[in-house]
C-alpha positions as CSV (number, residue, x, y, z in Angstrom):
1,M,-7.4,25.8,-5.9
2,R,-5.2,25.7,-2.8
3,D,-2.2,28.1,-2.8
4,P,0.8,25.8,-2.2
5,A,2.1,28.3,0.3
6,T,-1.1,27.9,2.4
7,R,-0.5,26.0,5.6
8,T,-2.3,22.7,6.2
9,V,-5.8,22.4,7.6
10,S,-7.1,20.0,10.2
11,V,-10.6,18.7,9.8
12,N,-12.5,15.6,10.9
13,R,-13.1,12.8,8.4
14,V,-16.3,13.4,6.5
15,D,-17.1,9.7,6.6
16,G,-16.1,9.4,10.3
17,R,-19.7,9.4,11.7
18,L,-20.7,6.7,9.3
19,K,-17.9,4.5,10.3
20,V,-18.2,4.9,14.1
21,T,-22.0,4.4,14.0
22,G,-21.8,1.3,11.7
23,G,-23.5,3.1,8.8
24,A,-20.6,2.6,6.4
25,R,-21.3,-0.3,4.2
26,Y,-18.3,-2.5,3.2
27,A,-18.4,-5.2,0.6
28,A,-20.0,-7.8,2.7
29,D,-22.6,-5.4,4.1
30,Q,-24.4,-4.6,0.8
31,P,-28.2,-5.4,1.1
32,V,-28.5,-7.6,-2.0
33,A,-31.8,-9.5,-2.2
34,G,-31.8,-13.2,-2.7
35,V,-28.1,-13.6,-2.1
36,A,-26.6,-17.1,-1.8
37,H,-23.3,-17.7,0.1
38,G,-20.1,-19.4,-1.1
39,H,-17.3,-21.0,0.9
40,L,-13.9,-21.8,-0.6
41,V,-12.4,-25.3,-0.4
42,L,-8.6,-25.1,0.1
43,S,-5.9,-27.6,-0.8
44,T,-4.3,-29.5,2.1
45,V,-1.0,-30.2,0.2
46,A,1.5,-27.7,-1.2
47,R,2.4,-29.4,-4.5
48,G,0.8,-32.0,-6.6
49,T,-2.3,-32.9,-8.7
50,I,-5.8,-33.5,-7.5
51,R,-6.7,-37.0,-8.3
52,T,-10.3,-37.2,-6.9
53,M,-12.8,-35.0,-5.2
54,D,-15.8,-36.7,-3.6
55,V,-18.5,-34.0,-3.3
56,S,-21.5,-36.3,-2.9
57,A,-22.0,-35.7,0.8
58,A,-21.6,-31.9,0.3
59,E,-24.2,-31.9,-2.4
60,R,-26.7,-33.7,-0.1
61,A,-26.1,-31.3,2.8
62,P,-28.9,-28.9,3.8
63,G,-29.2,-25.7,1.8
64,V,-26.5,-26.6,-0.8
65,L,-27.2,-25.2,-4.3
66,A,-24.0,-26.2,-6.1
67,V,-20.5,-27.5,-5.7
68,F,-17.8,-26.4,-8.2
69,T,-14.4,-28.1,-8.5
70,P,-11.8,-28.6,-11.2
71,F,-13.9,-31.6,-12.3
72,R,-17.1,-29.5,-12.4
73,P,-15.6,-26.0,-13.1
74,V,-17.2,-22.7,-13.6
75,E,-16.1,-21.0,-16.8
76,L,-13.2,-18.6,-16.5
77,R,-10.9,-17.6,-19.4
78,G,-7.3,-16.6,-20.0
79,S,-4.7,-16.4,-17.2
80,G,-3.6,-14.0,-14.6
81,N,-1.0,-11.3,-14.2
82,P,0.0,-9.2,-11.1
83,F,-2.0,-6.2,-12.1
84,S,-5.2,-8.2,-12.7
85,V,-5.3,-11.6,-11.1
86,G,-2.8,-12.0,-8.3
87,H,-1.3,-15.1,-9.8
88,S,-0.6,-16.7,-13.2
89,W,-3.6,-19.0,-13.2
90,L,-7.4,-18.9,-12.8
91,P,-9.1,-20.9,-10.0
92,L,-10.7,-24.3,-10.8
93,Q,-9.5,-24.4,-14.4
94,D,-7.1,-27.3,-13.8
95,A,-6.3,-29.9,-11.2
96,E,-2.8,-28.6,-10.3
97,V,-2.0,-27.7,-6.7
98,R,0.6,-25.0,-6.5
99,Y,0.6,-24.2,-2.7
100,H,-1.0,-25.2,0.5
101,G,-4.3,-23.3,0.9
102,Q,-5.0,-22.8,-2.8
103,A,-8.6,-22.5,-3.8
104,I,-9.6,-25.9,-5.3
105,G,-13.4,-25.7,-5.0
106,V,-16.4,-23.6,-3.9
107,V,-19.7,-24.6,-2.2
108,I,-22.7,-22.4,-2.8
109,A,-25.6,-22.6,-0.3
110,E,-28.4,-20.6,1.2
111,T,-26.4,-19.5,4.2
112,F,-22.7,-19.1,5.0
113,E,-22.9,-21.7,7.7
114,Q,-24.4,-24.3,5.4
115,A,-21.8,-23.6,2.7
116,R,-19.0,-23.8,5.3
117,D,-20.3,-27.1,6.8
118,A,-20.8,-28.7,3.5
119,A,-17.3,-27.7,2.3
120,A,-16.0,-29.7,5.3
121,L,-17.6,-32.9,3.9
122,I,-15.6,-32.9,0.6
123,R,-12.9,-35.5,0.5
124,T,-10.0,-34.9,-1.8
125,G,-7.3,-37.3,-3.1
126,Y,-4.0,-36.0,-4.3
127,D,-0.9,-37.2,-6.1
128,A,1.3,-35.2,-3.9
129,R,4.9,-34.2,-4.5
130,P,7.4,-32.8,-2.0
131,P,7.3,-29.0,-1.9
132,A,10.0,-26.4,-1.8
133,A,8.6,-24.4,1.0
134,S,11.4,-22.5,2.8
135,L,14.0,-19.9,2.0
136,P,17.2,-21.9,2.6
137,G,20.4,-20.3,4.0
138,G,22.7,-19.1,1.3
139,V,19.7,-19.2,-1.1
140,P,20.9,-21.8,-3.6
141,G,19.0,-21.9,-6.9
142,A,18.3,-18.1,-6.9
143,T,17.5,-16.8,-10.4
144,D,17.5,-13.4,-12.2
145,P,13.9,-12.1,-12.2
146,G,14.5,-9.8,-15.2
147,P,14.2,-6.0,-15.2
148,I,13.1,-4.2,-12.1
149,M,11.4,-0.8,-12.6
150,G,13.0,-0.7,-16.1
151,E,16.5,-1.4,-14.9
152,P,18.5,-4.6,-14.8
153,A,18.2,-6.8,-11.7
154,R,22.0,-6.6,-11.4
155,L,22.8,-2.9,-11.6
156,E,26.1,-1.2,-11.0
157,F,27.5,2.4,-10.9
158,L,31.3,2.5,-10.6
159,A,33.7,5.4,-10.4
160,E,36.1,5.9,-13.3
161,G,39.0,3.5,-13.0
162,V,37.3,1.1,-10.6
163,D,37.0,-2.4,-12.0
164,S,34.4,-3.9,-9.7
165,I,32.4,-3.2,-6.6
166,D,34.6,-5.8,-4.8
167,A,37.7,-3.8,-5.8
168,A,36.1,-0.6,-4.4
169,L,35.4,-2.4,-1.1
170,A,38.9,-3.8,-0.9
171,A,40.3,-0.3,-1.3
172,S,38.0,1.1,1.4
173,E,39.6,2.2,4.7
174,V,36.7,0.6,6.7
175,T,34.1,-2.0,5.7
176,V,31.2,-3.6,7.4
177,S,29.0,-6.4,6.1
178,G,25.9,-8.1,7.4
179,R,23.3,-10.7,6.4
180,Y,19.8,-9.7,7.3
181,T,16.7,-11.9,7.1
182,Q,12.9,-11.4,7.5
183,P,10.1,-13.9,7.1
184,I,7.0,-13.8,4.9
185,K,4.6,-11.1,6.3
186,H,0.8,-10.8,5.9
187,H,-1.4,-7.7,5.4
188,S,-4.0,-8.7,8.1
189,A,-6.5,-5.9,7.2
190,M,-9.4,-5.4,9.6
191,E,-11.9,-6.2,6.9
192,P,-11.5,-9.7,5.5
193,H,-11.7,-9.9,1.7
194,A,-15.3,-10.2,0.5
195,S,-17.3,-10.0,-2.8
196,I,-20.9,-10.0,-3.8
197,A,-21.7,-10.7,-7.5
198,A,-25.1,-10.1,-9.2
199,W,-26.0,-10.4,-12.9
200,Q,-28.9,-8.7,-14.6
201,D,-29.4,-8.7,-18.3
202,G,-25.9,-9.7,-19.0
203,Q,-24.5,-6.9,-16.8
204,L,-22.4,-7.8,-13.7
205,T,-22.4,-5.7,-10.6
206,L,-19.6,-6.6,-8.2
207,W,-19.4,-5.3,-4.7
208,S,-15.9,-6.0,-3.6
209,G,-13.3,-4.5,-1.3
210,T,-10.7,-3.2,-3.8
211,Q,-8.1,-0.5,-4.0
212,S,-8.9,-0.1,-7.7
213,T,-12.3,-0.5,-9.2
214,T,-10.8,0.2,-12.6
215,L,-8.3,-2.7,-12.4
216,T,-10.9,-5.0,-11.0
217,V,-13.3,-4.2,-13.9
218,G,-10.5,-5.2,-16.4
219,A,-9.7,-8.4,-14.6
220,M,-13.3,-9.5,-14.2
221,A,-14.2,-8.7,-17.8
222,A,-11.2,-10.7,-19.2
223,A,-11.8,-13.7,-17.0
224,L,-15.5,-13.8,-17.6
225,G,-15.4,-13.2,-21.3
226,V,-17.4,-10.0,-21.3
227,T,-16.6,-6.4,-22.2
228,P,-15.5,-3.9,-19.5
229,A,-18.7,-2.0,-20.2
230,Q,-20.6,-5.0,-18.9
231,V,-18.9,-4.9,-15.5
232,R,-19.6,-2.4,-12.7
233,V,-17.4,-2.6,-9.5
234,V,-18.6,-0.9,-6.3
235,S,-16.3,-0.3,-3.3
236,P,-17.2,2.8,-1.3
237,H,-15.4,1.7,1.9
238,V,-12.4,-0.6,2.3
239,G,-11.4,-1.8,5.7
240,G,-7.7,-1.7,5.1
241,G,-5.8,-3.0,2.1
242,F,-2.1,-2.3,2.3
243,G,-1.6,-3.6,-1.2
244,N,-3.4,-6.9,-1.3
245,K,-6.6,-5.4,-2.4
246,I,-5.1,-4.2,-5.7
247,A,-5.1,-7.5,-7.6
248,T,-8.2,-9.6,-8.1
249,W,-8.1,-12.9,-6.2
250,A,-10.1,-16.2,-6.4
251,H,-13.2,-15.1,-4.4
252,P,-14.6,-12.4,-6.7
253,L,-13.9,-14.5,-9.8
254,L,-15.7,-17.5,-8.4
255,A,-18.5,-15.5,-6.9
256,A,-19.2,-13.9,-10.3
257,A,-18.9,-17.2,-12.3
258,A,-21.1,-19.1,-9.9
259,A,-23.7,-16.3,-9.8
260,R,-23.9,-16.4,-13.6
261,V,-24.5,-20.2,-13.6
262,L,-27.1,-20.1,-10.8
263,N,-28.7,-16.8,-12.1
264,R,-28.6,-15.6,-8.5
265,P,-26.4,-13.2,-6.5
266,V,-23.5,-14.9,-4.7
267,K,-21.5,-13.6,-1.7
268,I,-18.1,-15.0,-0.7
269,V,-16.5,-13.7,2.5
270,L,-13.1,-15.2,3.2
271,T,-12.4,-16.5,6.7
272,R,-9.4,-15.1,8.4
273,E,-7.4,-18.2,7.9
274,Q,-8.2,-18.1,4.1
275,T,-6.9,-14.6,3.8
276,F,-3.4,-15.9,4.7
277,T,-3.2,-18.0,1.6
278,I,-5.7,-16.7,-0.9
279,T,-4.8,-13.0,-1.0
280,G,-1.0,-12.6,-1.1
281,N,1.8,-11.7,1.3
282,R,5.1,-9.8,1.5
283,S,8.1,-11.8,0.3
284,G,10.4,-13.5,2.7
285,L,13.9,-12.0,2.3
286,E,17.6,-12.5,2.8
287,Q,19.8,-9.5,2.2
288,V,23.5,-9.0,2.3
289,V,24.7,-5.4,2.6
290,T,28.4,-4.5,2.5
291,L,29.5,-0.9,3.0
292,G,32.9,0.6,2.3
293,A,33.9,4.0,3.7
294,R,36.7,6.4,4.5
295,R,37.6,6.9,8.1
296,D,35.6,10.2,8.2
297,G,32.4,8.2,7.3
298,T,32.2,9.1,3.6
299,L,30.7,6.2,1.7
300,V,32.9,4.8,-1.0
301,A,31.1,1.6,-1.9
302,V,27.6,0.2,-1.3
303,K,26.9,-3.5,-2.3
304,H,23.4,-4.7,-1.7
305,Q,22.4,-8.3,-2.6
306,A,18.8,-9.3,-2.1
307,Y,17.0,-12.7,-2.3
308,A,13.2,-12.7,-2.3
309,T,10.7,-15.5,-2.1
310,Q,8.6,-15.9,-5.3
311,S,5.7,-18.3,-5.8
312,A,5.6,-21.0,-8.5
313,S,2.0,-19.7,-9.1
314,G,3.2,-16.2,-10.0
315,G,2.6,-12.9,-8.2
316,T,5.2,-10.2,-7.4
317,F,8.3,-10.1,-5.2
318,E,10.1,-7.5,-3.1
319,A,13.1,-5.6,-4.7
320,P,14.7,-4.0,-1.7
321,A,18.1,-3.1,-3.1
322,H,16.6,-1.1,-6.0
323,T,14.3,0.8,-3.8
324,T,16.7,1.8,-1.0
325,S,20.4,1.5,-1.8
326,R,19.7,2.6,-5.4
327,Y,19.5,6.2,-4.4
328,L,19.2,6.8,-0.6
329,Y,22.8,7.7,0.0
330,R,25.6,9.2,-2.0
331,S,28.4,6.8,-2.9
332,E,31.1,6.7,-5.5
333,N,30.3,3.0,-6.2
334,I,26.9,1.3,-6.0
335,H,26.2,-2.4,-6.8
336,L,22.7,-3.8,-6.6
337,D,21.8,-7.5,-7.2
338,Q,18.2,-8.8,-6.9
339,R,17.5,-12.5,-7.1
340,I,14.4,-14.6,-6.5
341,V,13.9,-18.0,-5.1
342,T,10.8,-19.8,-6.4
343,L,8.9,-21.8,-3.9
344,D,5.7,-23.8,-3.6
345,I,4.0,-21.1,-1.4
346,P,1.1,-18.6,-1.8
347,P,1.9,-15.8,-4.2
348,P,3.5,-12.6,-2.9
349,T,1.9,-9.3,-3.7
350,W,2.4,-5.6,-3.0
351,M,2.5,-4.7,0.7
352,R,2.8,-1.3,2.2
353,A,6.1,0.3,1.0
354,P,7.1,-2.8,-1.1
355,G,10.9,-3.0,-1.2
356,Q,11.4,0.1,0.9
357,E,10.2,-1.4,4.2
358,S,12.3,-4.5,3.8
359,G,15.3,-2.8,2.2
360,S,15.5,-0.1,4.9
361,F,16.0,-2.7,7.6
362,A,19.1,-4.1,6.0
363,L,20.6,-0.8,4.8
364,E,19.8,1.3,7.8
365,T,21.1,-1.4,10.2
366,A,24.3,-1.6,8.2
367,L,24.7,2.2,8.4
368,D,24.4,1.9,12.2
369,E,27.0,-0.8,12.3
370,L,29.3,1.4,10.2
371,A,28.7,4.3,12.6
372,I,29.7,2.2,15.5
373,R,32.8,0.9,13.8
374,L,33.9,4.4,12.9
375,G,32.9,6.0,16.3
376,V,30.7,8.5,14.4
377,D,27.2,9.6,15.5
378,P,24.6,7.8,13.4
379,V,22.8,11.0,12.5
380,T,26.1,12.7,11.5
381,L,27.0,9.7,9.3
382,R,23.7,9.9,7.5
383,L,23.9,13.7,7.0
384,R,27.5,13.3,5.7
385,N,26.3,10.9,3.0
386,N,23.1,12.7,2.0
387,A,22.5,12.4,-1.7
388,T,21.9,15.8,-3.3
389,I,21.2,14.3,-6.8
390,Y,19.7,11.0,-7.8
391,P,22.7,8.6,-8.1
392,G,23.1,7.1,-11.5
393,R,20.4,9.2,-13.2
394,N,22.1,12.4,-12.1
395,V,18.9,14.5,-12.0
396,P,18.1,16.8,-9.0
397,W,15.4,16.0,-6.4
398,S,12.4,18.2,-6.9
399,S,12.4,18.9,-3.2
400,K,14.4,17.2,-0.5
401,H,14.7,18.2,3.1
402,L,16.1,15.0,4.7
403,D,18.8,17.0,6.5
404,E,16.1,19.1,8.1
405,C,14.1,16.0,9.1
406,Y,17.2,14.8,11.0
407,R,17.9,18.2,12.7
408,V,14.2,18.8,13.7
409,G,13.8,15.1,14.8
410,A,17.0,15.1,16.9
411,Q,15.9,18.3,18.6
412,R,12.3,17.1,19.3
413,F,13.6,13.7,20.5
414,G,16.5,14.9,22.6
415,W,19.1,13.0,20.7
416,D,21.9,15.2,22.1
417,R,21.4,13.7,25.5
418,R,22.4,10.2,24.2
419,N,25.4,8.5,25.5
420,P,26.7,6.5,22.5
421,A,28.1,3.6,24.5
422,P,25.9,0.4,24.5
423,R,24.4,-0.6,27.8
424,S,25.1,2.9,29.2
425,K,21.6,3.6,30.5
426,L,19.8,1.4,33.1
427,D,16.3,2.2,34.5
428,G,15.6,-0.4,37.2
429,D,15.4,-3.8,35.4
430,W,15.4,-2.2,32.0
431,L,18.2,-1.4,29.7
432,V,17.4,1.7,27.7
433,G,18.6,2.5,24.2
434,T,17.9,4.9,21.4
435,G,18.2,4.5,17.6
436,T,17.5,6.2,14.4
437,A,16.9,5.4,10.7
438,T,15.9,7.1,7.4
439,A,12.6,6.7,5.7
440,N,12.0,7.1,2.0
441,Y,9.3,6.5,-0.6
442,P,9.0,7.7,-4.2
443,G,6.5,10.4,-5.2
444,E,4.0,8.5,-7.4
445,R,1.5,10.3,-9.7
446,F,-1.0,8.6,-12.1
447,P,-3.5,10.0,-14.6
448,A,-6.8,10.8,-12.8
449,S,-10.1,12.4,-13.6
450,V,-12.6,14.1,-11.3
451,R,-16.2,15.2,-12.1
452,I,-17.8,18.1,-10.3
453,R,-21.6,18.8,-10.4
454,F,-23.2,22.0,-9.3
455,R,-26.7,20.9,-8.1
456,A,-30.0,22.7,-7.8
457,D,-30.2,22.0,-4.1
458,G,-27.1,24.2,-3.5
459,T,-24.6,21.3,-2.9
460,V,-21.7,20.2,-5.1
461,T,-20.7,16.6,-5.8
462,V,-17.0,15.8,-6.3
463,D,-16.6,12.3,-7.6
464,S,-13.8,10.0,-8.8
465,A,-13.5,6.2,-9.1
466,T,-10.6,6.2,-6.6
467,A,-10.7,4.3,-3.3
468,D,-10.5,5.1,0.4
469,L,-8.8,2.3,2.5
470,G,-9.1,4.4,5.6
471,T,-6.5,6.7,4.1
472,G,-8.9,9.7,4.1
473,M,-9.8,10.1,0.4
474,W,-13.4,10.9,1.2
475,T,-12.1,13.9,3.2
476,V,-9.5,14.9,0.6
477,L,-12.1,15.2,-2.1
478,A,-14.3,17.3,0.2
479,V,-11.5,19.6,1.4
480,L,-10.0,20.2,-2.0
481,G,-13.5,20.6,-3.6
482,S,-14.3,23.2,-0.9
483,E,-11.1,25.1,-1.4
484,S,-11.2,24.9,-5.2
485,L,-14.8,26.3,-5.3
486,G,-14.7,28.6,-2.3
487,L,-17.6,26.8,-0.7
488,P,-18.1,25.6,2.9
489,L,-17.1,22.0,3.5
490,D,-20.6,21.0,4.4
491,R,-21.9,21.9,0.9
492,I,-19.5,19.4,-0.7
493,R,-20.7,15.8,-1.4
494,P,-17.7,13.6,-2.2
495,D,-18.3,10.3,-4.0
496,L,-15.8,7.5,-4.8
497,G,-15.3,3.7,-5.1
498,D,-17.5,3.1,-8.1
499,S,-16.1,2.3,-11.5
500,T,-18.9,4.3,-13.2
501,L,-17.5,7.5,-11.7
502,A,-14.8,9.7,-13.2
503,S,-11.9,7.5,-14.3
504,N,-9.3,6.9,-11.7
505,I,-6.9,3.9,-11.4
506,G,-7.3,3.8,-7.6
507,A,-5.4,4.1,-4.4
508,F,-1.9,2.6,-4.1
509,G,1.8,3.6,-4.4
510,S,1.0,6.6,-2.1
511,G,-0.3,8.2,-5.2
512,A,-4.0,8.7,-4.6
513,T,-4.0,12.3,-3.2
514,A,-1.1,13.4,-5.4
515,S,-2.9,12.1,-8.5
516,T,-6.5,13.0,-7.7
517,G,-5.9,16.3,-6.0
518,P,-4.8,18.2,-9.1
519,A,-7.7,16.7,-11.0
520,V,-10.1,18.3,-8.4
521,A,-8.7,21.7,-9.3
522,A,-9.0,21.0,-13.0
523,A,-12.6,19.8,-12.6
524,A,-13.4,22.9,-10.5
525,E,-12.1,25.1,-13.3
526,A,-14.0,23.2,-15.9
527,A,-17.2,23.1,-13.9
528,I,-17.0,26.9,-13.3
529,A,-16.5,27.4,-17.0
530,E,-19.5,25.3,-17.9
531,L,-21.7,27.0,-15.3
532,T,-20.6,30.4,-16.8
533,R,-21.3,29.1,-20.4
534,V,-24.8,28.0,-19.4
535,A,-25.5,31.3,-17.6
536,V,-24.6,33.5,-20.6
537,T,-26.3,31.3,-23.2
538,H,-29.6,30.4,-21.6
539,Q,-32.4,32.8,-22.4
540,D,-33.9,32.6,-18.9
541,S,-30.6,33.5,-17.2
542,P,-30.1,37.0,-15.7
543,L,-26.6,36.9,-17.3
544,Y,-27.9,36.0,-20.8
545,G,-25.8,37.6,-23.5
546,V,-23.0,38.8,-21.2
547,P,-19.6,38.1,-22.7
548,V,-18.0,35.1,-20.9
549,E,-14.8,37.0,-20.1
550,E,-16.9,39.6,-18.2
551,V,-18.4,37.0,-15.8
552,R,-16.5,36.3,-12.6
553,Y,-17.0,33.3,-10.3
554,D,-17.0,34.2,-6.6
555,H,-17.6,31.6,-3.9
556,G,-20.4,29.8,-5.6
557,Q,-21.8,32.9,-7.3
558,L,-21.5,34.4,-10.8
559,V,-20.9,38.1,-10.9
560,A,-21.2,40.5,-13.9
561,D,-22.5,44.0,-14.7
562,G,-23.7,44.5,-11.1
563,T,-25.6,41.2,-11.2
564,R,-24.7,38.5,-8.6
565,I,-26.5,35.2,-8.6
566,G,-25.6,32.0,-6.8
567,F,-25.6,28.7,-8.7
568,R,-28.5,27.3,-6.7
569,A,-30.7,30.3,-7.8
570,L,-29.4,30.1,-11.3
571,L,-30.2,26.4,-11.8
572,G,-33.6,27.0,-10.3
573,A,-34.3,29.8,-12.7
574,L,-33.2,27.7,-15.6
575,H,-35.1,24.6,-14.4
576,L,-31.9,22.6,-14.5
577,D,-31.0,19.8,-12.0
578,Q,-27.3,20.2,-12.4
579,V,-24.4,21.5,-14.4
580,E,-21.3,19.3,-14.5
581,A,-17.8,19.0,-16.0
582,T,-14.8,16.7,-15.7
583,G,-11.2,17.6,-15.2
584,N,-8.1,15.6,-15.9
585,A,-4.6,15.7,-14.5
586,G,-1.5,13.5,-14.8
587,P,2.3,13.6,-14.7
588,G,4.0,15.7,-17.3
589,P,7.5,16.1,-18.7
590,E,8.8,17.2,-15.3
591,H,8.9,13.5,-14.4
592,G,11.9,13.0,-16.5
593,Q,13.7,16.1,-15.3
594,H,13.6,15.5,-11.6
595,A,13.5,12.7,-9.0
596,F,10.4,12.8,-6.8
597,T,10.7,11.2,-3.4
598,S,9.4,11.8,0.2
599,F,11.9,11.4,3.0
600,G,11.7,11.1,6.8
601,A,13.7,10.3,9.9
602,H,12.7,8.1,12.9
603,F,14.1,8.4,16.4
604,C,13.0,5.8,18.9
605,E,13.7,4.7,22.5
606,V,13.4,1.1,23.6
607,R,13.6,-0.8,26.9
608,V,14.9,-4.3,27.1
609,N,14.4,-6.3,30.4
610,R,17.8,-7.4,31.4
611,W,16.5,-10.6,33.0
612,T,13.8,-11.7,30.5
613,G,15.0,-10.1,27.3
614,E,11.6,-8.6,26.6
615,P,11.9,-5.6,24.2
616,R,9.5,-2.7,24.6
617,L,9.3,0.4,22.5
618,S,8.8,3.4,24.8
619,R,8.6,6.4,22.5
620,I,9.2,7.4,18.9
621,T,9.5,10.6,16.9
622,T,9.0,10.7,13.2
623,V,9.6,13.8,11.0
624,V,8.4,13.6,7.4
625,D,9.2,15.7,4.3
626,A,6.3,14.8,2.0
627,G,5.5,18.2,0.4
628,A,2.3,20.0,1.3
629,I,0.0,18.3,3.8
630,I,-3.7,18.5,2.8
631,N,-5.3,17.6,6.1
632,S,-3.0,17.2,9.1
633,K,-5.4,15.1,11.1
634,T,-5.7,12.3,8.6
635,A,-2.1,12.7,7.5
636,R,-0.9,12.1,11.0
637,S,-3.1,9.0,11.2
638,Q,-1.4,7.7,8.1
639,I,2.1,8.1,9.6
640,V,1.0,6.6,12.9
641,G,-0.4,3.6,11.1
642,G,2.8,3.2,9.1
643,V,4.9,3.4,12.3
644,I,2.7,0.7,13.8
645,F,3.3,-1.4,10.7
646,G,7.0,-1.1,11.3
647,I,6.6,-2.1,15.0
648,G,5.0,-5.3,13.8
649,Q,7.8,-5.9,11.3
650,A,10.5,-5.3,14.0
651,L,9.1,-7.2,17.0
652,L,6.2,-9.4,16.2
653,E,5.2,-10.5,12.7
654,G,6.2,-13.5,10.6
655,A,4.6,-16.4,8.9
656,Q,5.7,-19.8,10.3
657,L,6.0,-22.0,7.2
658,E,6.3,-25.8,7.8
659,P,9.1,-26.8,5.4
660,A,7.8,-30.3,4.9
661,T,4.2,-29.4,4.1
662,G,4.2,-25.8,3.0
663,R,1.4,-25.1,5.5
664,I,1.3,-21.7,7.3
665,A,1.1,-22.9,10.9
666,N,0.1,-19.5,12.3
667,A,-2.6,-18.5,9.8
668,N,-4.8,-16.8,12.4
669,L,-4.7,-13.7,14.6
670,A,-4.0,-15.7,17.8
671,D,-0.7,-17.0,16.5
672,Y,0.3,-14.4,13.8
673,L,1.2,-11.6,16.2
674,L,0.2,-8.0,15.3
675,P,0.8,-4.8,17.4
676,V,-2.0,-4.0,19.8
677,N,-2.5,-0.9,21.9
678,A,-0.1,-2.2,24.6
679,D,2.7,-2.4,22.0
680,V,2.3,1.1,20.7
681,P,4.0,4.0,22.6
682,P,3.4,7.7,22.2
683,I,4.2,8.6,18.6
684,D,5.3,12.2,17.9
685,V,4.7,13.0,14.2
686,H,5.9,16.2,12.7
687,F,5.5,17.3,9.0
688,L,8.0,19.8,7.5
689,D,5.2,20.9,5.1
690,H,7.4,22.2,2.3
691,P,5.3,22.2,-0.9
692,D,6.8,20.4,-3.9
693,I,5.3,22.4,-6.7
694,L,7.6,20.7,-9.3
695,F,5.8,17.5,-8.5
696,N,2.2,18.7,-8.9
697,P,0.3,22.0,-8.5
698,L,-0.8,21.0,-5.0
699,G,2.8,20.6,-3.9
700,A,1.7,17.4,-2.1
701,R,3.4,14.0,-2.3
702,G,2.1,10.7,-0.8
703,I,2.3,9.7,2.8
704,G,0.5,6.3,3.0
705,E,3.6,4.2,2.9
706,I,6.6,6.1,4.0
707,G,5.7,5.9,7.7
708,T,6.7,2.2,7.9
709,V,10.0,2.6,6.1
710,G,13.0,2.5,8.5
711,V,11.0,1.8,11.7
712,A,12.3,-1.7,12.1
713,A,15.9,-0.6,11.6
714,A,15.5,2.3,14.1
715,I,14.1,-0.2,16.7
716,G,16.9,-2.7,16.0
717,N,19.5,0.0,16.3
718,A,18.0,1.1,19.6
719,I,18.0,-2.5,20.9
720,H,21.7,-2.8,20.0
721,H,22.3,0.5,21.9
722,A,20.4,-0.8,24.9
723,T,22.0,-4.3,25.0
724,G,25.1,-4.4,22.9
725,R,23.5,-7.2,21.0
726,R,23.0,-6.9,17.2
727,V,20.0,-8.8,15.8
728,R,19.9,-9.2,12.1
729,D,17.0,-11.6,11.8
730,L,13.4,-10.3,12.1
731,P,11.3,-10.3,14.2
732,I,13.5,-9.3,17.2
733,T,12.0,-11.6,19.8
734,L,13.1,-12.0,23.4
735,D,14.8,-15.4,22.7
736,K,17.2,-13.6,20.4
737,L,18.1,-11.2,23.2
738,L,18.8,-13.7,26.0
């Protein structure tokens, strides 16, 4: 396998040609014969009970095969949970309406257009009730959500002799406090959610864009009342997920249930508007961060209170205090308090860097405010409070080079040329400012399996039931397979995204490469051992009878006693199609002995028009400490994508919920603003590339999510430097700068 000291490689995506030529088949592209099309019917109230549904006109419409509603339901069983169904109920099993845009029916027809048009003919009567549909100021009614990552929602570490966090703050020489808000945010993946379900002889095949074929198998089997062995989930290409393609939502459940009733494959592709309510969101948040410090900038007390939106229909929620202030900086006293506010809104779910993205905006903005209050450089303040052990757990980091991130980033960006005074730089009509912020994301690692097959045609397959969301896993499997076996990249055939492949929980938590990579090495070792065993035990082999320990594997060949034979020739001589073995890997006892986290530093420059208030990001430098980098080309793409995510958080994105109706008024890509090319400046990405061999044999931690953490704070801090105006409510739009 790869020597952790080996520097990174840079290769093109092995699936790149398929994608740019249109050859990559996503869920909705699968050529399934005889497929019917479904279209979801959504609720038009946010809270209440369905009294009537008149489907007579829809049933008479051209091409309609069936209409299913709570009064004519398809059979689904049990209930949901965040790791299976994205909410606590199954669609069409009762007449309750929990939020505006909930799936309350599905029309199946010969074509998509026929199903859509027929769905528009359904007339629904409700017994509606007033919804709670906004996060009120001061968040009255907030409740304790229970344990967060195994720790209490209200968590406190106090120095000896300190009675309370408020006492520590009162004793601090300098304090700052701010209230920071951000609206509900949506994933908006390029590929809308889609599923095709087909039954044959009691077996379900589901083509569905998912980050985890394994979790989808479990959710579908439980809801349909079949065994997991009766369900196969196929998802070779996913056009973006960012967390909301982990759970199983209404559309695959209804497609599979309808297909079973009709004895015919059913495809459901969500419209863009439907993805805003059917498939989850990032919680809206209000956070209060209060910092106490000595006059030299040393933190004495950190108090972080967070209030997140939760849905009455279940789902997850953001926990920003526990994922940032829990361990990012050293402080003698730390107090975290997470609360949720339950609303009649679509269910939140995981979204890229859940907790870290939102928490970093509040904490890193507060750090900037403290730096200004103290007259200390923002980089110096962060380095002065760099945590060398995990606060509270008191275990060392396996590998942490955040100080180097700041030193390298400051040099690359030119931070030393900065005049710290706000409004000190003017370029024509533009006020120019610079800002910085820290990025962090935990190193996640899950059990994973990989299967390697030596094939008679001279190629090798490397397969695992993981997913590629555009994150580069096709290429990771190929690169690591090539390195582990000493074979050219073009002889490796990666395969993924199928629940029948080697077991793998999927791609999320920035854990796909860190989990699957070591399993590739284990599989290569096992496959070489099996190839050797076959070679010395098969009578037609030129190595027959040679002791196993005397046989050496060398770049696809077995060598012993002056005999050298490649695996292609060996399999041909033995009339075998293939030799295969599976390797497994997972976290070990080291995960209780160290803290595993990736770190980074952002430096950005913004321009704000002094007449119109328009903010423009002009350049950004991001330095990342994420262990060894497997493929620099795809790794850089991941960080760039994360930074763009952060630009959206800072300047553009936010759901507009109508408080009276619970309707998302901007549930489309015309009104829900996302960064486009004109919003994205040059992005300088640099990896430190220090292998973390305590984390895994590859030395590689995840990078899919860390890129977005801290970007919004860095931009907000730069805007304050440019204008002297502190904006604590995202997104930072020009009306807030006038």
